[in-house]
SEBATOR-178501 format. One record per residue (C-alpha): residue number from 1; residue in one letter; x negated, y negated, z negated. Coordinates in nm, 4 decimals. Layout:
<voses>
seq = NUM&type = A&c1 = X&c2 = Y&c3 = Z
...
</voses>
This chain:
<voses>
seq = 1&type = M&c1 = -10.4050&c2 = 5.9017&c3 = -4.5258
seq = 2&type = F&c1 = -10.4407&c2 = 5.8039&c3 = -4.1547
seq = 3&type = L&c1 = -10.4018&c2 = 5.4340&c3 = -4.1615
seq = 4&type = T&c1 = -10.6795&c2 = 5.4174&c3 = -4.4492
seq = 5&type = W&c1 = -10.8919&c2 = 5.6391&c3 = -4.2289
seq = 6&type = H&c1 = -10.8826&c2 = 5.3464&c3 = -3.9486
seq = 7&type = E&c1 = -10.9035&c2 = 5.1184&c3 = -4.1957
seq = 8&type = L&c1 = -11.2437&c2 = 5.2737&c3 = -4.2897
seq = 9&type = A&c1 = -11.3185&c2 = 5.3038&c3 = -3.9303
seq = 10&type = R&c1 = -11.2789&c2 = 4.9200&c3 = -3.8301
seq = 11&type = T&c1 = -11.4456&c2 = 4.8215&c3 = -4.1377
seq = 12&type = L&c1 = -11.7847&c2 = 5.0558&c3 = -4.0854
seq = 13&type = T&c1 = -11.8012&c2 = 4.9293&c3 = -3.7228
seq = 14&type = R&c1 = -11.7246&c2 = 4.5594&c3 = -3.8306
seq = 15&type = G&c1 = -11.9397&c2 = 4.5436&c3 = -4.1253
seq = 16&type = T&c1 = -11.9646&c2 = 4.3211&c3 = -4.4010
seq = 17&type = A&c1 = -12.1711&c2 = 4.0079&c3 = -4.5269
seq = 18&type = E&c1 = -12.3342&c2 = 4.2526&c3 = -4.7567
seq = 19&type = R&c1 = -12.3547&c2 = 4.5732&c3 = -4.5040
seq = 20&type = P&c1 = -12.4269&c2 = 4.5585&c3 = -4.1410
seq = 21&type = A&c1 = -12.2221&c2 = 4.7080&c3 = -3.8700
seq = 22&type = L&c1 = -12.2507&c2 = 5.0685&c3 = -3.7612
seq = 23&type = P&c1 = -12.2640&c2 = 5.1661&c3 = -3.4256
seq = 24&type = A&c1 = -11.9522&c2 = 5.3334&c3 = -3.3232
seq = 25&type = E&c1 = -12.1117&c2 = 5.6534&c3 = -3.2233
seq = 26&type = L&c1 = -12.2323&c2 = 5.7175&c3 = -3.5697
seq = 27&type = V&c1 = -11.8817&c2 = 5.6369&c3 = -3.7445
seq = 28&type = L&c1 = -11.7411&c2 = 5.8874&c3 = -3.5099
seq = 29&type = S&c1 = -11.9917&c2 = 6.1320&c3 = -3.6379
seq = 30&type = V&c1 = -11.9268&c2 = 6.0554&c3 = -3.9952
seq = 31&type = F&c1 = -11.5193&c2 = 6.1407&c3 = -3.9283
seq = 32&type = T&c1 = -11.5969&c2 = 6.4540&c3 = -3.7921
seq = 33&type = F&c1 = -11.8843&c2 = 6.5778&c3 = -4.0537
seq = 34&type = A&c1 = -11.6333&c2 = 6.5008&c3 = -4.3076
seq = 35&type = G&c1 = -11.3865&c2 = 6.7143&c3 = -4.1696
seq = 36&type = C&c1 = -11.1132&c2 = 6.4652&c3 = -4.1178
seq = 37&type = L&c1 = -10.8225&c2 = 6.6240&c3 = -3.9168
seq = 38&type = V&c1 = -10.4525&c2 = 6.4799&c3 = -3.8178
seq = 39&type = P&c1 = -10.1520&c2 = 6.7134&c3 = -3.6771
seq = 40&type = D&c1 = -10.1727&c2 = 6.7132&c3 = -3.2970
seq = 41&type = A&c1 = -9.8433&c2 = 6.7028&c3 = -3.1050
seq = 42&type = L&c1 = -9.8878&c2 = 7.0697&c3 = -2.9890
seq = 43&type = R&c1 = -9.6330&c2 = 7.3063&c3 = -3.1927
seq = 44&type = F&c1 = -9.4726&c2 = 7.6480&c3 = -3.1126
seq = 45&type = E&c1 = -9.1528&c2 = 7.7924&c3 = -3.3262
seq = 46&type = T&c1 = -8.9454&c2 = 8.0367&c3 = -3.2844
seq = 47&type = Y&c1 = -8.5926&c2 = 8.1605&c3 = -3.4425
seq = 48&type = T&c1 = -8.5710&c2 = 8.4695&c3 = -3.3399
seq = 49&type = I&c1 = -8.5460&c2 = 8.7397&c3 = -3.6028
seq = 50&type = I&c1 = -8.7833&c2 = 9.0180&c3 = -3.5983
seq = 51&type = N&c1 = -8.8091&c2 = 9.3392&c3 = -3.8005
seq = 52&type = S&c1 = -9.1426&c2 = 9.5323&c3 = -3.7882
seq = 53&type = Y&c1 = -9.0858&c2 = 9.8900&c3 = -3.9425
seq = 54&type = C&c1 = -9.3440&c2 = 10.1351&c3 = -4.0722
seq = 55&type = D&c1 = -9.3141&c2 = 10.5073&c3 = -3.9934
seq = 56&type = S&c1 = -9.7095&c2 = 10.6228&c3 = -4.0580
seq = 57&type = F&c1 = -10.0143&c2 = 10.5095&c3 = -4.2423
seq = 58&type = D&c1 = -10.1164&c2 = 10.2845&c3 = -3.9714
seq = 59&type = P&c1 = -10.0404&c2 = 9.9412&c3 = -3.9724
seq = 60&type = A&c1 = -9.7225&c2 = 9.8619&c3 = -3.7959
seq = 61&type = R&c1 = -9.7581&c2 = 9.5563&c3 = -3.5443
seq = 62&type = K&c1 = -9.4750&c2 = 9.3377&c3 = -3.3905
seq = 63&type = L&c1 = -9.5022&c2 = 9.0604&c3 = -3.1446
seq = 64&type = W&c1 = -9.3057&c2 = 8.7572&c3 = -3.2826
seq = 65&type = M&c1 = -9.4258&c2 = 8.4599&c3 = -3.0990
seq = 66&type = A&c1 = -9.6876&c2 = 8.3668&c3 = -2.8175
seq = 67&type = T&c1 = -9.8043&c2 = 8.0047&c3 = -2.7353
seq = 68&type = E&c1 = -9.8629&c2 = 7.9055&c3 = -2.3633
seq = 69&type = P&c1 = -10.1959&c2 = 8.0223&c3 = -2.2172
seq = 70&type = L&c1 = -10.4440&c2 = 7.7278&c3 = -2.3688
seq = 71&type = D&c1 = -10.6222&c2 = 7.5542&c3 = -2.0746
seq = 72&type = A&c1 = -10.9697&c2 = 7.3942&c3 = -2.1515
seq = 73&type = A&c1 = -10.8785&c2 = 7.0333&c3 = -2.2410
seq = 74&type = T&c1 = -10.6440&c2 = 7.1699&c3 = -2.5328
seq = 75&type = L&c1 = -10.9038&c2 = 7.3927&c3 = -2.6763
seq = 76&type = S&c1 = -11.1599&c2 = 7.0530&c3 = -2.6746
seq = 77&type = R&c1 = -10.9038&c2 = 6.8801&c3 = -2.8455
seq = 78&type = I&c1 = -10.7592&c2 = 7.1298&c3 = -3.1267
seq = 79&type = T&c1 = -10.9574&c2 = 7.2102&c3 = -3.4354
seq = 80&type = G&c1 = -10.7312&c2 = 7.3650&c3 = -3.6720
seq = 81&type = L&c1 = -10.4219&c2 = 7.5703&c3 = -3.6924
seq = 82&type = Q&c1 = -10.1676&c2 = 7.6896&c3 = -3.9555
seq = 83&type = L&c1 = -9.8511&c2 = 7.9515&c3 = -3.9670
seq = 84&type = H&c1 = -9.5684&c2 = 7.8702&c3 = -4.1385
seq = 85&type = T&c1 = -9.3078&c2 = 8.1377&c3 = -4.1682
seq = 86&type = I&c1 = -8.9632&c2 = 8.2346&c3 = -4.3361
seq = 87&type = G&c1 = -8.9608&c2 = 8.6127&c3 = -4.4039
seq = 88&type = H&c1 = -8.9436&c2 = 8.8856&c3 = -4.6316
seq = 89&type = D&c1 = -9.0481&c2 = 9.2816&c3 = -4.6674
seq = 90&type = Q&c1 = -8.7676&c2 = 9.5726&c3 = -4.7328
seq = 91&type = G&c1 = -8.6835&c2 = 9.4083&c3 = -5.0575
seq = 92&type = W&c1 = -8.7920&c2 = 9.7195&c3 = -5.2980
seq = 93&type = A&c1 = -9.1177&c2 = 9.8826&c3 = -5.3805
seq = 94&type = D&c1 = -9.1781&c2 = 10.1895&c3 = -5.6112
seq = 95&type = E&c1 = -9.5065&c2 = 10.0333&c3 = -5.6843
seq = 96&type = I&c1 = -9.5832&c2 = 9.6416&c3 = -5.6712
seq = 97&type = D&c1 = -9.8924&c2 = 9.6827&c3 = -5.8688
seq = 98&type = L&c1 = -10.0426&c2 = 9.7685&c3 = -5.5309
seq = 99&type = G&c1 = -9.9931&c2 = 9.4424&c3 = -5.3706
seq = 100&type = P&c1 = -9.8410&c2 = 9.3511&c3 = -5.0708
seq = 101&type = R&c1 = -9.7955&c2 = 9.5425&c3 = -4.7782
seq = 102&type = T&c1 = -9.6488&c2 = 9.3453&c3 = -4.5309
seq = 103&type = W&c1 = -9.8070&c2 = 9.0364&c3 = -4.3670
seq = 104&type = F&c1 = -9.7975&c2 = 8.7993&c3 = -4.0779
seq = 105&type = E&c1 = -10.0687&c2 = 8.7967&c3 = -3.8484
seq = 106&type = I&c1 = -10.2576&c2 = 8.5604&c3 = -3.5992
seq = 107&type = S&c1 = -10.4353&c2 = 8.7447&c3 = -3.2923
seq = 108&type = I&c1 = -10.5680&c2 = 8.6321&c3 = -2.9468
seq = 109&type = Q&c1 = -10.4216&c2 = 8.7662&c3 = -2.6367
seq = 110&type = R&c1 = -10.5799&c2 = 8.7469&c3 = -2.2703
seq = 111&type = L&c1 = -10.4684&c2 = 8.8536&c3 = -1.9185
seq = 112&type = N&c1 = -10.6042&c2 = 9.1537&c3 = -1.7740
seq = 113&type = P&c1 = -10.7950&c2 = 9.0848&c3 = -1.4710
seq = 114&type = G&c1 = -10.6031&c2 = 9.0812&c3 = -1.1397
seq = 115&type = S&c1 = -10.2914&c2 = 9.1594&c3 = -1.3753
seq = 116&type = S&c1 = -10.0123&c2 = 8.9676&c3 = -1.5853
seq = 117&type = E&c1 = -10.0332&c2 = 9.2240&c3 = -1.8240
seq = 118&type = W&c1 = -10.1911&c2 = 9.0286&c3 = -2.1644
seq = 119&type = K&c1 = -10.4011&c2 = 9.2704&c3 = -2.3628
seq = 120&type = H&c1 = -10.4942&c2 = 9.2055&c3 = -2.7736
seq = 121&type = V&c1 = -10.8534&c2 = 9.0679&c3 = -2.7944
seq = 122&type = H&c1 = -11.0738&c2 = 9.2591&c3 = -3.0689
seq = 123&type = R&c1 = -11.2539&c2 = 9.0691&c3 = -3.3139
seq = 124&type = V&c1 = -11.5968&c2 = 9.0337&c3 = -3.2823
seq = 125&type = P&c1 = -11.7407&c2 = 9.3008&c3 = -3.4570
seq = 126&type = K&c1 = -11.4148&c2 = 9.4747&c3 = -3.3770
seq = 127&type = R&c1 = -11.2894&c2 = 9.5530&c3 = -3.7414
seq = 128&type = E&c1 = -11.1374&c2 = 9.8969&c3 = -3.7870
seq = 129&type = S&c1 = -10.7787&c2 = 9.8612&c3 = -3.5883
seq = 130&type = E&c1 = -10.7012&c2 = 9.4983&c3 = -3.6873
seq = 131&type = Y&c1 = -10.6444&c2 = 9.3073&c3 = -3.3828
seq = 132&type = G&c1 = -10.6748&c2 = 8.9372&c3 = -3.5378
seq = 133&type = W&c1 = -10.6398&c2 = 8.7587&c3 = -3.8641
seq = 134&type = I&c1 = -10.4221&c2 = 8.7740&c3 = -4.1654
seq = 135&type = S&c1 = -10.2498&c2 = 8.4573&c3 = -4.1857
seq = 136&type = H&c1 = -10.0499&c2 = 8.5451&c3 = -4.5201
seq = 137&type = Y&c1 = -9.8748&c2 = 8.8205&c3 = -4.7302
seq = 138&type = N&c1 = -9.4889&c2 = 8.8124&c3 = -4.8018
seq = 139&type = V&c1 = -9.3652&c2 = 8.8144&c3 = -5.1739
seq = 140&type = V&c1 = -9.3479&c2 = 9.1824&c3 = -5.2891
seq = 141&type = A&c1 = -9.0091&c2 = 9.3417&c3 = -5.2895
seq = 142&type = Q&c1 = -8.7856&c2 = 9.0311&c3 = -5.2316
seq = 143&type = R&c1 = -8.4640&c2 = 9.0534&c3 = -5.0507
seq = 144&type = R&c1 = -8.4645&c2 = 8.7045&c3 = -5.0285
seq = 145&type = S&c1 = -8.6344&c2 = 8.5128&c3 = -4.7816
seq = 146&type = H&c1 = -8.9327&c2 = 8.2911&c3 = -4.8844
seq = 147&type = A&c1 = -9.0611&c2 = 7.9917&c3 = -4.6868
seq = 148&type = L&c1 = -9.4349&c2 = 8.0358&c3 = -4.6855
seq = 149&type = S&c1 = -9.7371&c2 = 7.8764&c3 = -4.5596
seq = 150&type = G&c1 = -10.0469&c2 = 8.0698&c3 = -4.4503
seq = 151&type = L&c1 = -10.4227&c2 = 7.9890&c3 = -4.4353
seq = 152&type = F&c1 = -10.5387&c2 = 7.6980&c3 = -4.2475
seq = 153&type = F&c1 = -10.7648&c2 = 7.8030&c3 = -3.9687
seq = 154&type = G&c1 = -11.0104&c2 = 7.5226&c3 = -3.9975
seq = 155&type = P&c1 = -11.2979&c2 = 7.4088&c3 = -3.7493
seq = 156&type = D&c1 = -11.5255&c2 = 7.6543&c3 = -3.8785
seq = 157&type = H&c1 = -11.3098&c2 = 7.9732&c3 = -3.8633
seq = 158&type = E&c1 = -11.4528&c2 = 8.2239&c3 = -3.6266
seq = 159&type = I&c1 = -11.1110&c2 = 8.2196&c3 = -3.4175
seq = 160&type = W&c1 = -11.2444&c2 = 7.9184&c3 = -3.2389
seq = 161&type = T&c1 = -11.5607&c2 = 8.0995&c3 = -3.1088
seq = 162&type = E&c1 = -11.3298&c2 = 8.3803&c3 = -2.9906
seq = 163&type = L&c1 = -11.0750&c2 = 8.1645&c3 = -2.8280
seq = 164&type = H&c1 = -11.1478&c2 = 8.0747&c3 = -2.4535
seq = 165&type = P&c1 = -10.9403&c2 = 7.8881&c3 = -2.1868
seq = 166&type = G&c1 = -10.6447&c2 = 8.1033&c3 = -2.0607
seq = 167&type = D&c1 = -10.5950&c2 = 8.3073&c3 = -2.3632
seq = 168&type = R&c1 = -10.2936&c2 = 8.2712&c3 = -2.5689
seq = 169&type = L&c1 = -10.2065&c2 = 8.2993&c3 = -2.9663
seq = 170&type = V&c1 = -9.9669&c2 = 8.5306&c3 = -3.0770
seq = 171&type = V&c1 = -9.8117&c2 = 8.6007&c3 = -3.4534
seq = 172&type = N&c1 = -9.7605&c2 = 8.9368&c3 = -3.5281
seq = 173&type = A&c1 = -9.5354&c2 = 9.0845&c3 = -3.8073
seq = 174&type = C&c1 = -9.7230&c2 = 9.3818&c3 = -3.9500
seq = 175&type = A&c1 = -9.6517&c2 = 9.6241&c3 = -4.2011
seq = 176&type = R&c1 = -9.8488&c2 = 9.9527&c3 = -4.3478
seq = 177&type = E&c1 = -9.7406&c2 = 10.2431&c3 = -4.4892
seq = 178&type = P&c1 = -9.3918&c2 = 10.4678&c3 = -4.4549
seq = 179&type = A&c1 = -9.1089&c2 = 10.2997&c3 = -4.4956
seq = 180&type = W&c1 = -9.2272&c2 = 9.9394&c3 = -4.5589
seq = 181&type = S&c1 = -9.0998&c2 = 9.6698&c3 = -4.3114
seq = 182&type = C&c1 = -9.1495&c2 = 9.3116&c3 = -4.2658
seq = 183&type = T&c1 = -8.8830&c2 = 9.0521&c3 = -4.1465
seq = 184&type = G&c1 = -8.9031&c2 = 8.7404&c3 = -4.0162
seq = 185&type = M&c1 = -8.6668&c2 = 8.4590&c3 = -3.9728
seq = 186&type = S&c1 = -8.8387&c2 = 8.2157&c3 = -3.8406
seq = 187&type = A&c1 = -9.2129&c2 = 8.1026&c3 = -3.7638
seq = 188&type = R&c1 = -9.3982&c2 = 7.7585&c3 = -3.6812
seq = 189&type = L&c1 = -9.7512&c2 = 7.7458&c3 = -3.5506
seq = 190&type = D&c1 = -9.8801&c2 = 7.3752&c3 = -3.6312
seq = 191&type = F&c1 = -10.2222&c2 = 7.2859&c3 = -3.4706
seq = 192&type = W&c1 = -10.4521&c2 = 7.0006&c3 = -3.5852
seq = 193&type = R&c1 = -10.7534&c2 = 6.7860&c3 = -3.4145
seq = 194&type = R&c1 = -11.0043&c2 = 6.5931&c3 = -3.5220
seq = 195&type = F&c1 = -10.9114&c2 = 6.2165&c3 = -3.6522
seq = 196&type = E&c1 = -11.0717&c2 = 5.9708&c3 = -3.3782
seq = 197&type = P&c1 = -10.9740&c2 = 5.6010&c3 = -3.4761
seq = 198&type = S&c1 = -10.7710&c2 = 5.4331&c3 = -3.1984
seq = 199&type = Y&c1 = -10.9636&c2 = 5.0862&c3 = -3.2588
seq = 200&type = M&c1 = -11.2636&c2 = 5.0130&c3 = -3.4587
</voses>
């Protein structure tokens, strides 16, 4: 696919006998408008096992993985992210028709001014007790771990308007309602960037 995009960009900027060449700036605008994204080299992963156990009717969240603080240059480059996990819930449920009760969540943390303590940044507007955005739910009542890929957070997702230089992204293992637990075996956070032709 990437090679095809490069070929298209080269064709548009060079033109043909039937069609004049387009300015490079216009070609870049076309690819941006079309939402052409490619994987970025930035990636974070963990193989640390985590278990988040809920003992009340308030959601239980446990921080599983955190990125390094993201600088302005990185934030200007990345335009997409996706979480991939291997995990499961506690393996049983009295009523599976009620839907999933465990999930993986992506949220933003920011350093307190003059401190080394990281604090969750609530979504704006603040929505109940949720810090961030649900990536995906576990398969209900399965003792065996499943490999799952979460929601793709693309260029238009609200996370990009709330993420500032110096912030970091964290992955939380979450469960709600008593006796439910969320177990994560491994996680990988992939990032994407806009396609920019290397030659035209």
